[in-house]
All heavy atoms as atom14 arrays in JSON, in Angstrom:
{
  "sequence": "MAVEIKEMVIRATIVADKHGEGDQSSAPVAVDQNEIIKECVKEVLRIIKKNNRR",
  "atom14_mask": [
    [1, 1, 1, 1, 1, 1, 1, 1, 0, 0, 0, 0, 0, 0],
    [1, 1, 1, 1, 1, 0, 0, 0, 0, 0, 0, 0, 0, 0],
    [1, 1, 1, 1, 1, 1, 1, 0, 0, 0, 0, 0, 0, 0],
    [1, 1, 1, 1, 1, 1, 1, 1, 1, 0, 0, 0, 0, 0],
    [1, 1, 1, 1, 1, 1, 1, 1, 0, 0, 0, 0, 0, 0],
    [1, 1, 1, 1, 1, 1, 1, 1, 1, 0, 0, 0, 0, 0],
    [1, 1, 1, 1, 1, 1, 1, 1, 1, 0, 0, 0, 0, 0],
    [1, 1, 1, 1, 1, 1, 1, 1, 0, 0, 0, 0, 0, 0],
    [1, 1, 1, 1, 1, 1, 1, 0, 0, 0, 0, 0, 0, 0],
    [1, 1, 1, 1, 1, 1, 1, 1, 0, 0, 0, 0, 0, 0],
    [1, 1, 1, 1, 1, 1, 1, 1, 1, 1, 1, 0, 0, 0],
    [1, 1, 1, 1, 1, 0, 0, 0, 0, 0, 0, 0, 0, 0],
    [1, 1, 1, 1, 1, 1, 1, 0, 0, 0, 0, 0, 0, 0],
    [1, 1, 1, 1, 1, 1, 1, 1, 0, 0, 0, 0, 0, 0],
    [1, 1, 1, 1, 1, 1, 1, 0, 0, 0, 0, 0, 0, 0],
    [1, 1, 1, 1, 1, 0, 0, 0, 0, 0, 0, 0, 0, 0],
    [1, 1, 1, 1, 1, 1, 1, 1, 0, 0, 0, 0, 0, 0],
    [1, 1, 1, 1, 1, 1, 1, 1, 1, 0, 0, 0, 0, 0],
    [1, 1, 1, 1, 1, 1, 1, 1, 1, 1, 0, 0, 0, 0],
    [1, 1, 1, 1, 0, 0, 0, 0, 0, 0, 0, 0, 0, 0],
    [1, 1, 1, 1, 1, 1, 1, 1, 1, 0, 0, 0, 0, 0],
    [1, 1, 1, 1, 0, 0, 0, 0, 0, 0, 0, 0, 0, 0],
    [1, 1, 1, 1, 1, 1, 1, 1, 0, 0, 0, 0, 0, 0],
    [1, 1, 1, 1, 1, 1, 1, 1, 1, 0, 0, 0, 0, 0],
    [1, 1, 1, 1, 1, 1, 0, 0, 0, 0, 0, 0, 0, 0],
    [1, 1, 1, 1, 1, 1, 0, 0, 0, 0, 0, 0, 0, 0],
    [1, 1, 1, 1, 1, 0, 0, 0, 0, 0, 0, 0, 0, 0],
    [1, 1, 1, 1, 1, 1, 1, 0, 0, 0, 0, 0, 0, 0],
    [1, 1, 1, 1, 1, 1, 1, 0, 0, 0, 0, 0, 0, 0],
    [1, 1, 1, 1, 1, 0, 0, 0, 0, 0, 0, 0, 0, 0],
    [1, 1, 1, 1, 1, 1, 1, 0, 0, 0, 0, 0, 0, 0],
    [1, 1, 1, 1, 1, 1, 1, 1, 0, 0, 0, 0, 0, 0],
    [1, 1, 1, 1, 1, 1, 1, 1, 1, 0, 0, 0, 0, 0],
    [1, 1, 1, 1, 1, 1, 1, 1, 0, 0, 0, 0, 0, 0],
    [1, 1, 1, 1, 1, 1, 1, 1, 1, 0, 0, 0, 0, 0],
    [1, 1, 1, 1, 1, 1, 1, 1, 0, 0, 0, 0, 0, 0],
    [1, 1, 1, 1, 1, 1, 1, 1, 0, 0, 0, 0, 0, 0],
    [1, 1, 1, 1, 1, 1, 1, 1, 1, 0, 0, 0, 0, 0],
    [1, 1, 1, 1, 1, 1, 1, 1, 1, 0, 0, 0, 0, 0],
    [1, 1, 1, 1, 1, 1, 0, 0, 0, 0, 0, 0, 0, 0],
    [1, 1, 1, 1, 1, 1, 1, 0, 0, 0, 0, 0, 0, 0],
    [1, 1, 1, 1, 1, 1, 1, 1, 1, 0, 0, 0, 0, 0],
    [1, 1, 1, 1, 1, 1, 1, 1, 1, 0, 0, 0, 0, 0],
    [1, 1, 1, 1, 1, 1, 1, 0, 0, 0, 0, 0, 0, 0],
    [1, 1, 1, 1, 1, 1, 1, 1, 0, 0, 0, 0, 0, 0],
    [1, 1, 1, 1, 1, 1, 1, 1, 1, 1, 1, 0, 0, 0],
    [1, 1, 1, 1, 1, 1, 1, 1, 0, 0, 0, 0, 0, 0],
    [1, 1, 1, 1, 1, 1, 1, 1, 0, 0, 0, 0, 0, 0],
    [1, 1, 1, 1, 1, 1, 1, 1, 1, 0, 0, 0, 0, 0],
    [1, 1, 1, 1, 1, 1, 1, 1, 1, 0, 0, 0, 0, 0],
    [1, 1, 1, 1, 1, 1, 1, 1, 0, 0, 0, 0, 0, 0],
    [1, 1, 1, 1, 1, 1, 1, 1, 0, 0, 0, 0, 0, 0],
    [1, 1, 1, 1, 1, 1, 1, 1, 1, 1, 1, 0, 0, 0],
    [1, 1, 1, 1, 1, 1, 1, 1, 1, 1, 1, 0, 0, 0]
  ],
  "atom14_positions": [
    [[0.85, -1.17, 0.0], [0.0, 0.0, 0.0], [0.89, 1.24, 0.0], [1.78, 1.37, 0.84], [-0.9, -0.01, 1.24], [-1.7, 1.25, 1.35], [-2.4, 1.49, 2.98], [-3.98, 0.78, 2.78], [0.0, 0.0, 0.0], [0.0, 0.0, 0.0], [0.0, 0.0, 0.0], [0.0, 0.0, 0.0], [0.0, 0.0, 0.0], [0.0, 0.0, 0.0]],
    [[0.66, 2.14, -0.94], [1.45, 3.36, -1.05], [0.86, 4.46, -0.16], [-0.36, 4.53, 0.02], [1.48, 3.84, -2.49], [0.0, 0.0, 0.0], [0.0, 0.0, 0.0], [0.0, 0.0, 0.0], [0.0, 0.0, 0.0], [0.0, 0.0, 0.0], [0.0, 0.0, 0.0], [0.0, 0.0, 0.0], [0.0, 0.0, 0.0], [0.0, 0.0, 0.0]],
    [[1.72, 5.27, 0.37], [1.3, 6.41, 1.18], [1.68, 7.68, 0.45], [2.83, 7.83, 0.03], [1.98, 6.38, 2.58], [1.61, 7.59, 3.38], [1.61, 5.1, 3.32], [0.0, 0.0, 0.0], [0.0, 0.0, 0.0], [0.0, 0.0, 0.0], [0.0, 0.0, 0.0], [0.0, 0.0, 0.0], [0.0, 0.0, 0.0], [0.0, 0.0, 0.0]],
    [[0.72, 8.57, 0.3], [0.99, 9.83, -0.4], [0.83, 10.98, 0.59], [-0.21, 11.09, 1.26], [0.01, 10.0, -1.55], [0.26, 11.25, -2.36], [-0.69, 11.38, -3.53], [-1.37, 10.4, -3.87], [-0.75, 12.48, -4.1], [0.0, 0.0, 0.0], [0.0, 0.0, 0.0], [0.0, 0.0, 0.0], [0.0, 0.0, 0.0], [0.0, 0.0, 0.0]],
    [[1.84, 11.82, 0.68], [1.8, 12.98, 1.56], [1.39, 14.18, 0.71], [2.06, 14.55, -0.24], [3.18, 13.23, 2.21], [3.59, 12.03, 3.04], [3.15, 14.5, 3.05], [4.99, 12.1, 3.57], [0.0, 0.0, 0.0], [0.0, 0.0, 0.0], [0.0, 0.0, 0.0], [0.0, 0.0, 0.0], [0.0, 0.0, 0.0], [0.0, 0.0, 0.0]],
    [[0.26, 14.79, 1.07], [-0.24, 15.94, 0.31], [0.15, 17.27, 0.95], [0.15, 18.28, 0.28], [-1.76, 15.84, 0.19], [-2.2, 14.63, -0.59], [-3.56, 14.82, -1.15], [-3.93, 13.57, -1.91], [-4.29, 13.85, -3.25], [0.0, 0.0, 0.0], [0.0, 0.0, 0.0], [0.0, 0.0, 0.0], [0.0, 0.0, 0.0], [0.0, 0.0, 0.0]],
    [[0.49, 17.24, 2.2], [0.87, 18.47, 2.87], [1.87, 18.15, 3.96], [1.74, 17.16, 4.68], [-0.36, 19.14, 3.5], [-0.05, 20.45, 4.18], [-1.29, 21.11, 4.75], [-2.4, 20.77, 4.34], [-1.13, 21.96, 5.63], [0.0, 0.0, 0.0], [0.0, 0.0, 0.0], [0.0, 0.0, 0.0], [0.0, 0.0, 0.0], [0.0, 0.0, 0.0]],
    [[2.89, 18.99, 4.07], [3.91, 18.79, 5.09], [4.1, 20.12, 5.82], [4.27, 21.16, 5.17], [5.23, 18.35, 4.46], [6.28, 18.07, 5.47], [7.91, 17.58, 4.83], [7.62, 16.87, 3.28], [0.0, 0.0, 0.0], [0.0, 0.0, 0.0], [0.0, 0.0, 0.0], [0.0, 0.0, 0.0], [0.0, 0.0, 0.0], [0.0, 0.0, 0.0]],
    [[4.05, 20.08, 7.13], [4.25, 21.28, 7.94], [5.57, 21.13, 8.67], [5.78, 20.15, 9.39], [3.1, 21.48, 8.94], [3.35, 22.7, 9.81], [1.77, 21.59, 8.22], [0.0, 0.0, 0.0], [0.0, 0.0, 0.0], [0.0, 0.0, 0.0], [0.0, 0.0, 0.0], [0.0, 0.0, 0.0], [0.0, 0.0, 0.0], [0.0, 0.0, 0.0]],
    [[6.45, 22.1, 8.47], [7.76, 22.07, 9.13], [7.86, 23.3, 10.02], [7.62, 24.42, 9.56], [8.89, 22.08, 8.09], [8.78, 20.85, 7.2], [10.25, 22.15, 8.77], [9.73, 20.84, 6.05], [0.0, 0.0, 0.0], [0.0, 0.0, 0.0], [0.0, 0.0, 0.0], [0.0, 0.0, 0.0], [0.0, 0.0, 0.0], [0.0, 0.0, 0.0]],
    [[8.21, 23.09, 11.26], [8.36, 24.19, 12.2], [9.75, 24.13, 12.81], [10.23, 23.05, 13.15], [7.33, 24.11, 13.3], [5.95, 24.3, 12.77], [4.93, 24.23, 13.83], [3.64, 24.2, 13.14], [2.51, 24.42, 13.7], [2.46, 24.67, 14.98], [1.4, 24.39, 13.01], [0.0, 0.0, 0.0], [0.0, 0.0, 0.0], [0.0, 0.0, 0.0]],
    [[10.36, 25.27, 12.95], [11.69, 25.34, 13.56], [11.75, 26.55, 14.49], [11.13, 27.57, 14.22], [12.76, 25.47, 12.48], [0.0, 0.0, 0.0], [0.0, 0.0, 0.0], [0.0, 0.0, 0.0], [0.0, 0.0, 0.0], [0.0, 0.0, 0.0], [0.0, 0.0, 0.0], [0.0, 0.0, 0.0], [0.0, 0.0, 0.0], [0.0, 0.0, 0.0]],
    [[12.48, 26.4, 15.55], [12.69, 27.49, 16.49], [14.18, 27.74, 16.59], [14.96, 26.83, 16.85], [12.13, 27.14, 17.88], [10.75, 26.8, 17.75], [12.28, 28.29, 18.84], [0.0, 0.0, 0.0], [0.0, 0.0, 0.0], [0.0, 0.0, 0.0], [0.0, 0.0, 0.0], [0.0, 0.0, 0.0], [0.0, 0.0, 0.0], [0.0, 0.0, 0.0]],
    [[14.57, 28.98, 16.37], [15.97, 29.37, 16.45], [16.16, 30.16, 17.74], [15.5, 31.17, 17.95], [16.39, 30.21, 15.24], [16.15, 29.4, 13.97], [17.83, 30.66, 15.35], [16.32, 30.19, 12.71], [0.0, 0.0, 0.0], [0.0, 0.0, 0.0], [0.0, 0.0, 0.0], [0.0, 0.0, 0.0], [0.0, 0.0, 0.0], [0.0, 0.0, 0.0]],
    [[17.04, 29.66, 18.58], [17.28, 30.28, 19.87], [18.75, 30.68, 19.94], [19.64, 29.87, 19.67], [16.94, 29.31, 21.02], [17.2, 29.97, 22.36], [15.52, 28.83, 20.91], [0.0, 0.0, 0.0], [0.0, 0.0, 0.0], [0.0, 0.0, 0.0], [0.0, 0.0, 0.0], [0.0, 0.0, 0.0], [0.0, 0.0, 0.0], [0.0, 0.0, 0.0]],
    [[19.0, 31.93, 20.3], [20.37, 32.41, 20.44], [21.0, 31.77, 21.68], [20.36, 31.68, 22.73], [20.39, 33.92, 20.55], [0.0, 0.0, 0.0], [0.0, 0.0, 0.0], [0.0, 0.0, 0.0], [0.0, 0.0, 0.0], [0.0, 0.0, 0.0], [0.0, 0.0, 0.0], [0.0, 0.0, 0.0], [0.0, 0.0, 0.0], [0.0, 0.0, 0.0]],
    [[22.23, 31.33, 21.55], [22.94, 30.73, 22.66], [23.44, 31.85, 23.57], [24.19, 32.71, 23.14], [24.11, 29.89, 22.13], [24.81, 29.13, 23.23], [24.24, 29.01, 24.33], [25.93, 28.66, 22.98], [0.0, 0.0, 0.0], [0.0, 0.0, 0.0], [0.0, 0.0, 0.0], [0.0, 0.0, 0.0], [0.0, 0.0, 0.0], [0.0, 0.0, 0.0]],
    [[23.05, 31.82, 24.84], [23.45, 32.86, 25.78], [24.66, 32.45, 26.61], [25.03, 33.11, 27.55], [22.27, 33.22, 26.68], [21.13, 33.81, 25.9], [20.07, 34.33, 26.8], [18.91, 34.76, 25.93], [18.43, 36.05, 26.21], [0.0, 0.0, 0.0], [0.0, 0.0, 0.0], [0.0, 0.0, 0.0], [0.0, 0.0, 0.0], [0.0, 0.0, 0.0]],
    [[25.29, 31.35, 26.26], [26.48, 30.87, 26.97], [27.64, 31.84, 26.71], [27.91, 32.22, 25.6], [26.84, 29.46, 26.49], [28.03, 28.9, 27.18], [28.02, 28.58, 28.51], [29.27, 28.61, 26.72], [29.21, 28.12, 28.84], [29.98, 28.12, 27.78], [0.0, 0.0, 0.0], [0.0, 0.0, 0.0], [0.0, 0.0, 0.0], [0.0, 0.0, 0.0]],
    [[28.34, 32.23, 27.74], [29.48, 33.13, 27.59], [29.05, 34.56, 27.31], [29.74, 35.29, 26.62], [0.0, 0.0, 0.0], [0.0, 0.0, 0.0], [0.0, 0.0, 0.0], [0.0, 0.0, 0.0], [0.0, 0.0, 0.0], [0.0, 0.0, 0.0], [0.0, 0.0, 0.0], [0.0, 0.0, 0.0], [0.0, 0.0, 0.0], [0.0, 0.0, 0.0]],
    [[27.91, 34.96, 27.83], [27.36, 36.28, 27.55], [28.28, 37.41, 28.02], [28.41, 38.42, 27.36], [26.0, 36.41, 28.25], [25.19, 37.59, 27.8], [23.8, 37.53, 28.39], [23.15, 36.49, 28.29], [23.39, 38.56, 28.95], [0.0, 0.0, 0.0], [0.0, 0.0, 0.0], [0.0, 0.0, 0.0], [0.0, 0.0, 0.0], [0.0, 0.0, 0.0]],
    [[28.99, 37.23, 29.12], [29.86, 38.27, 29.65], [31.24, 38.28, 29.01], [32.01, 39.21, 29.2], [0.0, 0.0, 0.0], [0.0, 0.0, 0.0], [0.0, 0.0, 0.0], [0.0, 0.0, 0.0], [0.0, 0.0, 0.0], [0.0, 0.0, 0.0], [0.0, 0.0, 0.0], [0.0, 0.0, 0.0], [0.0, 0.0, 0.0], [0.0, 0.0, 0.0]],
    [[31.58, 37.28, 28.25], [32.9, 37.17, 27.63], [32.94, 37.98, 26.33], [32.2, 37.7, 25.41], [33.21, 35.7, 27.36], [34.63, 35.49, 26.86], [35.42, 36.44, 26.95], [34.92, 34.38, 26.39], [0.0, 0.0, 0.0], [0.0, 0.0, 0.0], [0.0, 0.0, 0.0], [0.0, 0.0, 0.0], [0.0, 0.0, 0.0], [0.0, 0.0, 0.0]],
    [[33.81, 38.98, 26.25], [33.9, 39.84, 25.07], [34.81, 39.26, 23.99], [34.85, 39.77, 22.89], [34.41, 41.23, 25.48], [33.47, 41.98, 26.39], [32.14, 42.28, 25.71], [32.08, 42.49, 24.51], [31.08, 42.3, 26.49], [0.0, 0.0, 0.0], [0.0, 0.0, 0.0], [0.0, 0.0, 0.0], [0.0, 0.0, 0.0], [0.0, 0.0, 0.0]],
    [[35.56, 38.19, 24.3], [36.5, 37.65, 23.33], [35.81, 36.94, 22.17], [36.34, 36.86, 21.08], [37.48, 36.69, 24.0], [36.78, 35.58, 24.52], [0.0, 0.0, 0.0], [0.0, 0.0, 0.0], [0.0, 0.0, 0.0], [0.0, 0.0, 0.0], [0.0, 0.0, 0.0], [0.0, 0.0, 0.0], [0.0, 0.0, 0.0], [0.0, 0.0, 0.0]],
    [[34.61, 36.42, 22.4], [33.88, 35.76, 21.32], [32.72, 36.65, 20.89], [31.8, 36.9, 21.65], [33.38, 34.39, 21.77], [32.48, 34.53, 22.84], [0.0, 0.0, 0.0], [0.0, 0.0, 0.0], [0.0, 0.0, 0.0], [0.0, 0.0, 0.0], [0.0, 0.0, 0.0], [0.0, 0.0, 0.0], [0.0, 0.0, 0.0], [0.0, 0.0, 0.0]],
    [[32.8, 37.13, 19.65], [31.75, 38.0, 19.13], [30.51, 37.17, 18.81], [30.63, 36.05, 18.32], [32.24, 38.71, 17.87], [0.0, 0.0, 0.0], [0.0, 0.0, 0.0], [0.0, 0.0, 0.0], [0.0, 0.0, 0.0], [0.0, 0.0, 0.0], [0.0, 0.0, 0.0], [0.0, 0.0, 0.0], [0.0, 0.0, 0.0], [0.0, 0.0, 0.0]],
    [[29.32, 37.7, 19.07], [28.1, 36.96, 18.73], [27.96, 36.83, 17.22], [28.32, 37.72, 16.46], [26.98, 37.82, 19.33], [27.57, 39.17, 19.51], [29.04, 38.97, 19.7], [0.0, 0.0, 0.0], [0.0, 0.0, 0.0], [0.0, 0.0, 0.0], [0.0, 0.0, 0.0], [0.0, 0.0, 0.0], [0.0, 0.0, 0.0], [0.0, 0.0, 0.0]],
    [[27.45, 35.71, 16.81], [27.27, 35.45, 15.38], [25.9, 35.97, 14.97], [24.9, 35.63, 15.57], [27.35, 33.93, 15.1], [27.11, 33.65, 13.64], [28.69, 33.39, 15.55], [0.0, 0.0, 0.0], [0.0, 0.0, 0.0], [0.0, 0.0, 0.0], [0.0, 0.0, 0.0], [0.0, 0.0, 0.0], [0.0, 0.0, 0.0], [0.0, 0.0, 0.0]],
    [[25.9, 36.84, 13.96], [24.65, 37.37, 13.45], [23.97, 36.31, 12.6], [24.56, 35.8, 11.65], [24.91, 38.63, 12.65], [0.0, 0.0, 0.0], [0.0, 0.0, 0.0], [0.0, 0.0, 0.0], [0.0, 0.0, 0.0], [0.0, 0.0, 0.0], [0.0, 0.0, 0.0], [0.0, 0.0, 0.0], [0.0, 0.0, 0.0], [0.0, 0.0, 0.0]],
    [[22.75, 35.96, 12.95], [22.02, 34.93, 12.22], [20.82, 35.58, 11.55], [20.0, 36.2, 12.21], [21.54, 33.82, 13.18], [20.74, 32.79, 12.44], [22.71, 33.19, 13.89], [0.0, 0.0, 0.0], [0.0, 0.0, 0.0], [0.0, 0.0, 0.0], [0.0, 0.0, 0.0], [0.0, 0.0, 0.0], [0.0, 0.0, 0.0], [0.0, 0.0, 0.0]],
    [[20.77, 35.46, 10.23], [19.64, 35.98, 9.48], [18.61, 34.87, 9.39], [18.78, 33.91, 8.64], [20.09, 36.43, 8.09], [18.97, 37.07, 7.3], [17.89, 37.31, 7.88], [19.18, 37.33, 6.11], [0.0, 0.0, 0.0], [0.0, 0.0, 0.0], [0.0, 0.0, 0.0], [0.0, 0.0, 0.0], [0.0, 0.0, 0.0], [0.0, 0.0, 0.0]],
    [[17.54, 34.98, 10.17], [16.53, 33.92, 10.22], [15.89, 33.7, 8.86], [15.59, 32.56, 8.49], [15.48, 34.26, 11.26], [16.01, 34.18, 12.68], [14.95, 34.49, 13.71], [13.83, 34.85, 13.38], [15.31, 34.36, 14.97], [0.0, 0.0, 0.0], [0.0, 0.0, 0.0], [0.0, 0.0, 0.0], [0.0, 0.0, 0.0], [0.0, 0.0, 0.0]],
    [[15.67, 34.76, 8.1], [15.06, 34.6, 6.78], [15.96, 33.79, 5.86], [15.48, 32.99, 5.07], [14.77, 35.97, 6.15], [13.62, 36.67, 6.84], [12.72, 36.03, 7.37], [13.65, 37.98, 6.83], [0.0, 0.0, 0.0], [0.0, 0.0, 0.0], [0.0, 0.0, 0.0], [0.0, 0.0, 0.0], [0.0, 0.0, 0.0], [0.0, 0.0, 0.0]],
    [[17.25, 33.97, 5.97], [18.2, 33.21, 5.14], [18.19, 31.73, 5.52], [18.24, 30.86, 4.65], [19.61, 33.79, 5.29], [20.61, 33.21, 4.32], [20.3, 33.51, 2.87], [19.71, 34.55, 2.58], [20.66, 32.68, 2.02], [0.0, 0.0, 0.0], [0.0, 0.0, 0.0], [0.0, 0.0, 0.0], [0.0, 0.0, 0.0], [0.0, 0.0, 0.0]],
    [[18.11, 31.45, 6.8], [18.05, 30.06, 7.26], [16.78, 29.39, 6.75], [16.81, 28.28, 6.24], [18.13, 29.98, 8.8], [19.51, 30.42, 9.27], [17.82, 28.57, 9.3], [19.63, 30.56, 10.76], [0.0, 0.0, 0.0], [0.0, 0.0, 0.0], [0.0, 0.0, 0.0], [0.0, 0.0, 0.0], [0.0, 0.0, 0.0], [0.0, 0.0, 0.0]],
    [[15.66, 30.08, 6.87], [14.38, 29.53, 6.4], [14.44, 29.3, 4.9], [13.99, 28.26, 4.4], [13.22, 30.47, 6.78], [13.05, 30.48, 8.3], [11.93, 30.06, 6.08], [12.13, 31.54, 8.82], [0.0, 0.0, 0.0], [0.0, 0.0, 0.0], [0.0, 0.0, 0.0], [0.0, 0.0, 0.0], [0.0, 0.0, 0.0], [0.0, 0.0, 0.0]],
    [[15.01, 30.25, 4.17], [15.12, 30.13, 2.71], [15.93, 28.89, 2.33], [15.55, 28.13, 1.44], [15.78, 31.39, 2.16], [15.94, 31.43, 0.68], [16.6, 32.74, 0.27], [16.98, 32.74, -1.18], [17.66, 33.99, -1.57], [0.0, 0.0, 0.0], [0.0, 0.0, 0.0], [0.0, 0.0, 0.0], [0.0, 0.0, 0.0], [0.0, 0.0, 0.0]],
    [[17.04, 28.66, 3.0], [17.88, 27.51, 2.71], [17.17, 26.2, 3.06], [17.28, 25.21, 2.34], [19.21, 27.61, 3.47], [20.13, 28.68, 2.94], [20.57, 28.42, 1.51], [20.85, 27.26, 1.15], [20.62, 29.39, 0.74], [0.0, 0.0, 0.0], [0.0, 0.0, 0.0], [0.0, 0.0, 0.0], [0.0, 0.0, 0.0], [0.0, 0.0, 0.0]],
    [[16.44, 26.19, 4.17], [15.71, 24.99, 4.57], [14.62, 24.64, 3.55], [14.48, 23.48, 3.15], [15.07, 25.17, 5.95], [16.26, 25.22, 7.3], [0.0, 0.0, 0.0], [0.0, 0.0, 0.0], [0.0, 0.0, 0.0], [0.0, 0.0, 0.0], [0.0, 0.0, 0.0], [0.0, 0.0, 0.0], [0.0, 0.0, 0.0], [0.0, 0.0, 0.0]],
    [[13.87, 25.63, 3.12], [12.83, 25.41, 2.12], [13.44, 24.92, 0.82], [12.92, 23.98, 0.19], [12.0, 26.69, 1.9], [11.08, 26.56, 0.7], [11.2, 27.03, 3.15], [0.0, 0.0, 0.0], [0.0, 0.0, 0.0], [0.0, 0.0, 0.0], [0.0, 0.0, 0.0], [0.0, 0.0, 0.0], [0.0, 0.0, 0.0], [0.0, 0.0, 0.0]],
    [[14.54, 25.52, 0.43], [15.23, 25.11, -0.8], [15.65, 23.64, -0.73], [15.48, 22.89, -1.7], [16.45, 26.02, -1.0], [17.2, 25.82, -2.27], [18.33, 26.85, -2.34], [19.21, 26.66, -3.53], [20.3, 27.64, -3.56], [0.0, 0.0, 0.0], [0.0, 0.0, 0.0], [0.0, 0.0, 0.0], [0.0, 0.0, 0.0], [0.0, 0.0, 0.0]],
    [[16.18, 23.22, 0.4], [16.63, 21.84, 0.56], [15.45, 20.87, 0.56], [15.5, 19.81, -0.05], [17.43, 21.7, 1.86], [18.01, 20.34, 2.08], [19.08, 19.96, 1.08], [19.62, 20.83, 0.38], [19.39, 18.76, 0.99], [0.0, 0.0, 0.0], [0.0, 0.0, 0.0], [0.0, 0.0, 0.0], [0.0, 0.0, 0.0], [0.0, 0.0, 0.0]],
    [[14.36, 21.24, 1.23], [13.17, 20.39, 1.26], [12.61, 20.23, -0.15], [12.26, 19.12, -0.58], [12.1, 20.96, 2.21], [10.76, 20.26, 2.03], [12.56, 20.84, 3.66], [0.0, 0.0, 0.0], [0.0, 0.0, 0.0], [0.0, 0.0, 0.0], [0.0, 0.0, 0.0], [0.0, 0.0, 0.0], [0.0, 0.0, 0.0], [0.0, 0.0, 0.0]],
    [[12.52, 21.31, -0.91], [12.02, 21.24, -2.28], [12.93, 20.38, -3.16], [12.45, 19.63, -4.02], [11.87, 22.64, -2.87], [10.76, 23.48, -2.26], [10.79, 24.89, -2.83], [9.41, 22.84, -2.46], [0.0, 0.0, 0.0], [0.0, 0.0, 0.0], [0.0, 0.0, 0.0], [0.0, 0.0, 0.0], [0.0, 0.0, 0.0], [0.0, 0.0, 0.0]],
    [[14.23, 20.45, -2.94], [15.17, 19.63, -3.7], [14.93, 18.15, -3.41], [14.89, 17.32, -4.32], [16.61, 20.0, -3.35], [17.66, 19.25, -4.19], [19.06, 19.48, -3.66], [19.28, 18.87, -2.36], [19.49, 17.56, -2.15], [19.49, 16.73, -3.16], [19.7, 17.1, -0.94], [0.0, 0.0, 0.0], [0.0, 0.0, 0.0], [0.0, 0.0, 0.0]],
    [[14.72, 17.81, -2.16], [14.47, 16.42, -1.78], [13.16, 15.93, -2.36], [13.06, 14.8, -2.87], [14.49, 16.27, -0.23], [15.91, 16.51, 0.29], [13.97, 14.9, 0.19], [15.99, 16.64, 1.79], [0.0, 0.0, 0.0], [0.0, 0.0, 0.0], [0.0, 0.0, 0.0], [0.0, 0.0, 0.0], [0.0, 0.0, 0.0], [0.0, 0.0, 0.0]],
    [[12.13, 16.77, -2.33], [10.83, 16.39, -2.9], [10.95, 16.14, -4.39], [10.43, 15.16, -4.91], [9.77, 17.46, -2.59], [9.45, 17.45, -1.09], [8.51, 17.23, -3.41], [8.57, 18.59, -0.65], [0.0, 0.0, 0.0], [0.0, 0.0, 0.0], [0.0, 0.0, 0.0], [0.0, 0.0, 0.0], [0.0, 0.0, 0.0], [0.0, 0.0, 0.0]],
    [[11.66, 17.02, -5.1], [11.85, 16.83, -6.56], [12.59, 15.54, -6.83], [12.26, 14.8, -7.76], [12.62, 18.01, -7.14], [11.8, 19.23, -7.37], [12.65, 20.32, -8.01], [11.88, 21.6, -8.16], [12.7, 22.67, -8.75], [0.0, 0.0, 0.0], [0.0, 0.0, 0.0], [0.0, 0.0, 0.0], [0.0, 0.0, 0.0], [0.0, 0.0, 0.0]],
    [[13.61, 15.27, -6.03], [14.41, 14.05, -6.21], [13.53, 12.81, -6.03], [13.62, 11.86, -6.79], [15.56, 14.04, -5.21], [16.45, 12.83, -5.29], [17.56, 12.96, -4.26], [17.87, 11.6, -3.67], [18.85, 11.69, -2.61], [0.0, 0.0, 0.0], [0.0, 0.0, 0.0], [0.0, 0.0, 0.0], [0.0, 0.0, 0.0], [0.0, 0.0, 0.0]],
    [[12.66, 12.83, -5.03], [11.78, 11.69, -4.76], [10.69, 11.55, -5.81], [10.22, 10.44, -6.07], [11.17, 11.79, -3.37], [12.18, 11.54, -2.29], [13.19, 10.89, -2.5], [11.93, 12.08, -1.1], [0.0, 0.0, 0.0], [0.0, 0.0, 0.0], [0.0, 0.0, 0.0], [0.0, 0.0, 0.0], [0.0, 0.0, 0.0], [0.0, 0.0, 0.0]],
    [[10.27, 12.64, -6.42], [9.23, 12.58, -7.46], [9.76, 11.99, -8.75], [8.99, 11.45, -9.54], [8.65, 13.97, -7.74], [7.67, 14.4, -6.66], [7.14, 13.57, -5.93], [7.43, 15.69, -6.57], [0.0, 0.0, 0.0], [0.0, 0.0, 0.0], [0.0, 0.0, 0.0], [0.0, 0.0, 0.0], [0.0, 0.0, 0.0], [0.0, 0.0, 0.0]],
    [[11.06, 12.07, -9.0], [11.66, 11.54, -10.22], [11.7, 10.02, -10.22], [11.83, 9.41, -11.26], [13.07, 12.07, -10.38], [13.11, 13.51, -10.78], [14.53, 13.93, -11.08], [14.69, 15.31, -10.67], [15.8, 15.85, -10.25], [16.89, 15.12, -10.18], [15.86, 17.1, -9.89], [0.0, 0.0, 0.0], [0.0, 0.0, 0.0], [0.0, 0.0, 0.0]],
    [[11.63, 9.42, -9.05], [11.74, 7.95, -8.96], [10.55, 7.27, -9.55], [9.5, 7.66, -9.68], [11.88, 7.52, -7.5], [13.18, 7.96, -6.93], [13.3, 7.44, -5.52], [14.54, 7.92, -4.94], [14.89, 7.67, -3.72], [14.13, 6.93, -2.93], [16.02, 8.12, -3.24], [0.0, 0.0, 0.0], [0.0, 0.0, 0.0], [0.0, 0.0, 0.0]]
  ]
}
């Protein structure tokens, strides 16, 4: 029996690491959440296309 997925919901939470907050030697990394989401969606679409070709 084949299973067909018609809708997929993906949720992610990005949390800044507060470890070493008082230490000035390590600069905080700027994270563009929109860029991360864009890359995740791109990868998911690539996997879906790959699976549809089979």
